[in-house]
C-alpha positions in Angstrom: 4.4 133.2 -68.2 4.9 131.2 -71.3 7.8 129.3 -69.7 5.6 128.6 -66.6 2.7 127.4 -68.8 5.0 125.2 -70.9 6.6 123.7 -67.8 3.2 122.8 -66.3 2.1 121.3 -69.6 5.2 119.1 -69.8 5.0 118.1 -66.2 1.3 117.2 -66.6 2.0 115.1 -69.7 4.8 113.2 -67.9 2.8 112.5 -64.8 -0.3 111.3 -66.6 1.8 109.4 -69.1 4.0 107.6 -66.6 1.1 106.5 -64.4 -0.6 104.2 -67.0 2.8 103.0 -68.2 3.8 102.1 -64.7 0.5 100.2 -64.1 0.9 98.3 -67.4 4.6 97.4 -66.7 3.5 95.7 -63.4 0.9 93.5 -65.1 1.3 89.7 -65.3 1.8 88.8 -69.0 -0.1 85.5 -68.7 -3.1 87.3 -67.2 -3.0 89.9 -69.9 -3.0 87.2 -72.6 -5.9 85.4 -71.0 -7.9 88.6 -70.5 -7.8 89.2 -74.3 -9.5 86.0 -75.0 -12.5 86.4 -72.6 -15.5 88.6 -72.6 -15.3 91.4 -70.1 -18.1 93.4 -68.6 -16.0 95.4 -66.2 -15.5 98.3 -68.6 -13.8 101.4 -67.0 -12.0 101.1 -63.7 -13.2 102.7 -60.5 -10.5 105.3 -60.8 -11.6 106.3 -64.3 -15.3 106.5 -63.2 -14.3 108.6 -60.1 -12.5 111.1 -62.4 -15.7 111.5 -64.4 -17.6 112.1 -61.2 -15.1 114.8 -60.1 -15.0 116.4 -63.5 -18.8 116.6 -63.6 -18.9 118.1 -60.1 -16.2 120.7 -61.0 -18.0 121.7 -64.2 -21.2 122.2 -62.3 -19.5 124.4 -59.7 -18.0 126.6 -62.4 -21.2 126.7 -64.4 -23.1 127.9 -61.3 -20.5 130.5 -60.5 -20.6 131.8 -64.1 -24.4 131.9 -63.9 -24.3 133.8 -60.7 -21.8 136.4 -62.2 -23.9 136.7 -65.3 -27.0 137.3 -63.2 -25.2 139.9 -61.1 -23.9 141.7 -64.2 -27.4 141.9 -65.7 -28.7 143.4 -62.5 -25.9 146.0 -62.6 -26.7 146.9 -66.1 -30.4 147.3 -65.3 -29.8 149.7 -62.4 -31.5 153.0 -62.8 -28.5 155.4 -62.5 -30.8 158.5 -62.8 -28.6 159.6 -65.7 -29.2 160.4 -69.3 -26.3 159.5 -71.5 -28.0 160.1 -74.9 -25.9 162.4 -77.1 -23.7 163.4 -74.3 -19.9 163.7 -74.3 -17.3 164.1 -71.5 -14.3 166.2 -72.1 -11.7 166.0 -69.3 -9.3 168.9 -69.2 -6.9 170.6 -66.7 -7.0 174.4 -66.5 -4.5 174.4 -63.7 -1.9 172.7 -66.0 -2.7 175.3 -68.7 -1.6 178.0 -66.3 -4.9 179.4 -65.0 -4.9 180.6 -61.4 -8.0 180.2 -59.3 -8.7 183.9 -59.7 -8.9 183.5 -63.5 -11.1 180.4 -63.9 -14.4 182.2 -63.6 -13.7 184.1 -66.9 -12.4 180.9 -68.5 -15.6 179.0 -67.7 -17.8 181.7 -69.2 -15.7 181.7 -72.3 -15.9 177.8 -72.6 -19.7 178.0 -72.2 -20.0 180.7 -74.9 -17.6 178.9 -77.4 -19.3 175.5 -77.1 -22.8 177.0 -77.3 -21.8 178.6 -80.6 -21.3 175.2 -82.1 -24.4 174.1 -84.1 -26.2 171.2 -82.4 -24.8 171.9 -78.8 -27.7 172.2 -76.3 -26.1 172.2 -72.9 -22.6 172.8 -71.6 -21.9 171.5 -68.1 -18.7 172.2 -66.2 -17.8 170.4 -63.1 -14.9 169.2 -60.9 -15.8 165.5 -61.9 -18.6 163.6 -63.4 -20.8 160.6 -62.6 -19.4 157.1 -62.9 -15.7 158.2 -63.4 -14.6 156.7 -60.0 -13.9 160.1 -58.5 -15.2 161.3 -55.1 -14.6 164.4 -52.9 -16.1 164.3 -49.4 -16.3 166.2 -46.1 -18.1 166.1 -42.8 -21.5 167.7 -42.6 -23.5 169.3 -39.8 -26.9 171.0 -40.2 -27.0 174.4 -38.4 -28.8 174.2 -35.1 -28.8 170.4 -35.1 -26.5 168.0 -33.2 -23.6 166.6 -35.0 -24.3 163.2 -36.6 -20.7 162.2 -37.2 -21.5 161.7 -40.8 -20.4 163.3 -44.1 -21.3 163.7 -47.7 -19.6 163.8 -51.1 -19.6 167.2 -52.8 -19.1 168.5 -56.3 -18.9 171.8 -58.1 -21.0 172.5 -61.1 -22.2 175.3 -63.3 -25.7 176.4 -64.1 -26.2 173.8 -66.9 -24.5 170.9 -65.1 -27.6 169.1 -63.9 -29.3 169.2 -67.3 -26.1 168.1 -69.0 -25.9 164.8 -67.1 -29.7 164.3 -66.9 -30.2 164.8 -63.2 -33.6 166.2 -62.3 -34.3 168.9 -59.8 -37.1 167.6 -57.5 -37.6 170.6 -55.2 -36.5 174.2 -55.2 -34.1 175.2 -57.9 -30.8 174.3 -59.4 -27.9 176.7 -60.1 -28.3 179.8 -62.1 -25.9 182.3 -63.8 -26.4 184.5 -60.8 -24.7 182.0 -58.5 -21.2 183.5 -58.8 -18.1 184.1 -56.7 -19.7 187.3 -55.3 -23.1 185.9 -54.4 -24.2 184.2 -51.1 -23.1 180.6 -50.7 -25.8 178.1 -51.8 -26.0 174.4 -52.2 -28.2 171.8 -53.8 -28.5 168.4 -52.0 -29.7 165.0 -53.1 -32.5 162.9 -51.7 -30.1 160.7 -49.7 -28.7 163.8 -48.0 -32.2 164.9 -47.0 -33.1 161.4 -45.7 -29.9 161.3 -43.6 -29.8 164.8 -42.1 -33.4 165.8 -41.8 -36.5 164.3 -40.2 -39.1 162.6 -42.4 -41.3 165.2 -44.0 -39.1 168.1 -43.1 -38.5 170.6 -45.8 -34.8 171.1 -46.3 -35.1 174.3 -48.4 -33.8 177.3 -46.6 -31.8 175.3 -44.0 -28.1 175.9 -43.7 -25.3 173.5 -43.2 -21.5 173.2 -43.5 -18.5 171.5 -41.9 -19.0 170.4 -38.3 -18.4 173.3 -35.9 -20.2 176.4 -34.7 -18.4 178.7 -37.1 -18.8 176.7 -40.3 -22.1 174.8 -39.8 -24.1 177.6 -41.5 -21.9 178.1 -44.6 -24.4 177.0 -47.2 -28.1 177.6 -47.7 -30.0 174.7 -49.3 -31.8 176.0 -52.4 -32.7 172.8 -54.1 -33.0 169.0 -54.0 -32.1 166.7 -56.9 -32.6 162.9 -57.4 -30.0 160.4 -56.3 -27.8 160.1 -59.3 -25.1 157.4 -59.3 -21.6 158.8 -59.0 -18.6 156.9 -57.7 -20.3 153.5 -58.2 -23.6 152.1 -59.3 -23.8 150.0 -56.2 -23.1 152.8 -53.6 -26.3 153.0 -51.6 -27.4 156.0 -49.6 -24.7 158.2 -51.2 -25.2 161.6 -49.5 -24.2 164.4 -51.8 -24.3 168.2 -52.1 -23.4 170.4 -55.0 -22.1 174.0 -55.0 -21.7 176.5 -57.8 -18.6 176.1 -59.9 -17.0 179.4 -59.1 -18.3 179.9 -55.6 -15.8 179.6 -52.9 -16.5 177.6 -49.7 -16.8 180.2 -46.9 -14.5 178.1 -44.7 -11.8 178.3 -47.5 -12.4 182.1 -47.7 -11.6 182.4 -44.0 -8.5 180.2 -44.1 -6.7 181.1 -47.4 -6.6 183.6 -50.2 -8.2 182.8 -53.5 -4.8 182.1 -55.2 -4.5 179.0 -53.0 -8.0 177.7 -53.5 -7.2 175.0 -56.1 -10.7 173.5 -55.6 -12.0 176.0 -58.0 -10.3 174.2 -60.9 -12.8 172.2 -63.0 -12.0 168.8 -64.4 -14.6 168.0 -66.9 -17.0 169.5 -69.5 -20.2 167.7 -70.3 -21.6 168.5 -73.7 -25.2 167.6 -74.6 -26.1 167.7 -78.3 -29.3 167.4 -80.3 -27.9 164.6 -82.4 -25.0 162.1 -82.6 -21.8 164.0 -83.5 -19.0 161.6 -84.4 -16.6 164.5 -84.8 -17.2 165.9 -81.3 -13.7 165.0 -80.0 -12.0 167.0 -82.8 -14.4 169.9 -82.3 -13.7 169.9 -78.5 -9.9 169.9 -79.1 -10.2 172.7 -81.6 -12.5 174.8 -79.4 -10.3 174.5 -76.3 -7.1 175.2 -78.4 -8.8 178.3 -79.8 -9.3 179.6 -76.3 -5.8 178.8 -75.2 -3.3 176.6 -77.0 -2.3 175.2 -73.6 -5.8 173.9 -72.9 -5.7 170.3 -74.1 -8.1 167.4 -73.9 -6.8 165.0 -71.2 -9.5 162.4 -72.0 -12.5 162.3 -74.3 -15.4 159.8 -74.0 -19.0 159.5 -74.7 -21.1 159.4 -71.6 -22.2 155.9 -72.5 -18.5 154.8 -72.7 -17.7 156.3 -69.3 -20.7 154.5 -67.7 -19.7 151.2 -69.4 -16.1 151.6 -68.1 -17.4 151.4 -64.5 -18.5 147.8 -65.2 -15.2 146.7 -66.7 -14.1 144.6 -63.8 -17.5 142.9 -63.4 -17.5 142.1 -67.1 -13.9 140.7 -67.0 -14.7 138.4 -64.0 -17.9 137.2 -65.7 -16.2 136.5 -69.0 -13.3 134.6 -67.3 -15.7 132.6 -65.1 -17.8 131.8 -68.2 -14.7 130.7 -70.1 -13.5 128.5 -67.3 -16.9 126.9 -67.0 -17.1 126.2 -70.7 -13.6 124.6 -70.5 -14.6 122.5 -67.5 -17.8 121.4 -69.3 -15.8 120.5 -72.4 -13.3 118.5 -70.3 -16.0 116.7 -68.4 -17.7 115.7 -71.7 -14.5 114.6 -73.3 -13.7 112.5 -70.3 -17.2 111.0 -70.3 -16.9 110.2 -74.0 -13.5 108.7 -73.6 -14.5 106.4 -70.7 -17.8 105.4 -72.4 -15.9 104.6 -75.6 -13.4 102.6 -73.7 -16.2 100.7 -71.9 -17.9 100.0 -75.2 -14.6 98.8 -76.7 -14.0 96.4 -73.8 -17.6 95.1 -74.0 -17.6 94.6 -77.8 -18.1 90.8 -77.7 -20.8 91.2 -75.0 -22.6 93.6 -77.1 -22.3 91.3 -80.1 -23.6 88.4 -78.2 -26.6 90.4 -76.8 -27.6 91.5 -80.2 -27.1 88.0 -81.7 -29.4 86.7 -79.0 -32.1 89.2 -80.0 -31.3 92.4 -78.0 -32.5 95.4 -80.0 -30.5 98.5 -80.6 -32.3 100.7 -78.1 -31.7 98.3 -75.3 -28.0 98.1 -76.0 -27.8 102.0 -76.1 -29.8 102.2 -72.9 -27.6 99.7 -71.2 -24.4 101.8 -71.9 -26.1 105.1 -71.3 -27.3 104.1 -67.9 -23.8 103.5 -66.8 -22.5 106.8 -68.4 -25.3 108.9 -66.9 -24.9 107.3 -63.5 -21.5 108.8 -63.2 -22.7 112.2 -64.2 -25.7 112.0 -61.8 -23.4 111.1 -58.9 -21.1 113.9 -59.8 -24.0 116.4 -59.9 -26.1 115.2 -57.0 -23.7 113.8 -54.5 -20.8 116.2 -55.1 -21.5 119.1 -57.5 -24.7 120.6 -56.0 -23.5 120.5 -52.3 -20.1 121.9 -53.2 -21.6 124.6 -55.4 -24.1 125.5 -52.7 -21.2 125.8 -50.2 -18.9 127.8 -52.5 -21.4 130.5 -53.5 -21.0 132.1 -50.1 -17.3 132.9 -51.0 -18.3 134.9 -54.1 -21.3 136.8 -52.6 -19.2 139.8 -51.9 -18.5 140.2 -55.6 -22.2 139.8 -56.6 -24.8 142.6 -56.7 -27.9 141.9 -54.7 -27.4 138.2 -54.6 -27.7 136.3 -51.3 -27.1 132.6 -51.4 -27.7 130.2 -54.3 -30.0 131.1 -57.1 -32.2 128.1 -57.8 -32.8 129.3 -61.4 -29.0 129.4 -62.0 -28.6 126.0 -60.4 -31.4 124.4 -62.4 -30.0 125.8 -65.7 -26.4 124.7 -64.9 -27.6 121.2 -64.0 -29.8 120.9 -67.1 -26.9 122.2 -69.3 -24.4 119.7 -67.9 -26.9 116.8 -68.0 -27.8 117.5 -71.7 -24.1 117.9 -72.7 -23.2 114.7 -70.8 -26.1 112.8 -72.5 -24.9 114.0 -75.9 -21.3 113.0 -75.2 -22.2 109.6 -73.7 -24.6 108.7 -76.5 -22.1 108.6 -79.4 -20.1 105.4 -78.5 -23.2 103.2 -77.7 -25.0 104.3 -80.9 -21.9 103.5 -82.9 -21.6 100.1 -81.2 -25.3 99.3 -81.7 -25.1 100.0 -85.4 -22.4 97.3 -85.9 -23.4 94.0 -87.4 -23.3 91.3 -84.6 -21.4 88.8 -86.7 -18.7 91.4 -87.5 -18.5 92.3 -83.8 -17.9 88.7 -82.8 -15.4 88.1 -85.6 -13.5 91.3 -84.6 -13.3 89.9 -81.0 
């Protein structure tokens, strides 16, 4: 990568260094000598002015793109995930790797609950196969008993009695899981609001209905005992995410019919969610010590606060936003440097003209305004004739990466335009102010 970047840098320097040298070498010496003795009002060439126009247009396009990504990221951060991450910690572990068979995990989970509850400050201990916003998802087809198959499915998750409280999910109807929902009790399930909306008629009470995998034998495997709110799981932007939850140690009736418990690896948990009454900075070491005391083979695979896990789900969006913002700042800087350079070059070539104008009575503000009009004209053309139409056209290609953004945001466009205009005015103002501050007689003598 370094070699590639260095090669591009050298090639760019050669190309943009050879071009002016080639043009100069083809100039007529007599014309060059005569041009030095006469006043010129031509200033920068058409090619130079065109570059400023293109630079301004590119800067506007990148500023608009950065603004759209910033707006999208802010919307993502303000989504109500229906989660409570306050004083909550996620401990990922692997009981299967520690040597626990599916028949042994029920006793293990009770031991984990008891040991963590014995720690001062711990309020809830949730155990589940996976947790919200960790980019994990298990799913299966669903059919309500006695109803036609809808050719649709739902994600599912196992959790213990304290799981919903541990992640901050509220039970809206019926009940959650209890300690009585064990491997020997009847199969029950809790569903979310999106599940009810998809598989039941409006106003129909889902409590007491049975469902399962499609088919006459399995469609009545679970009895719905509760409804919870739509908590975000795999992604904050996943709309209408149908989900159902089953007790941690309760086997799926279809699995019971097909295989012995020793082969039912779905009973292995993957995470412990710990809710405390205060911030506990040493929770990671406490969790490691607690699991090691139960079994030295029980290790912490990954430890995070719930806030950190949620923030990780927006890492890609933050990265794209930061990169686009960086590119837009660089483009804005280059456009302003180019405008400053061309304006300074124009002022230098019109030194005698400026001196004559001021000697004949032109005031400082009129000289500054004369130069600024030319400088801002280039920026205005770059924005209005090129930048805004191109930005409007290009936004459609990034819509798929934006959250709830359709088409150009007029607010973003206005802010980007004003930012670029203000920066261009500041860059273009320096050379004419410096020229207007020069004594006319000194300017003429220098010429």
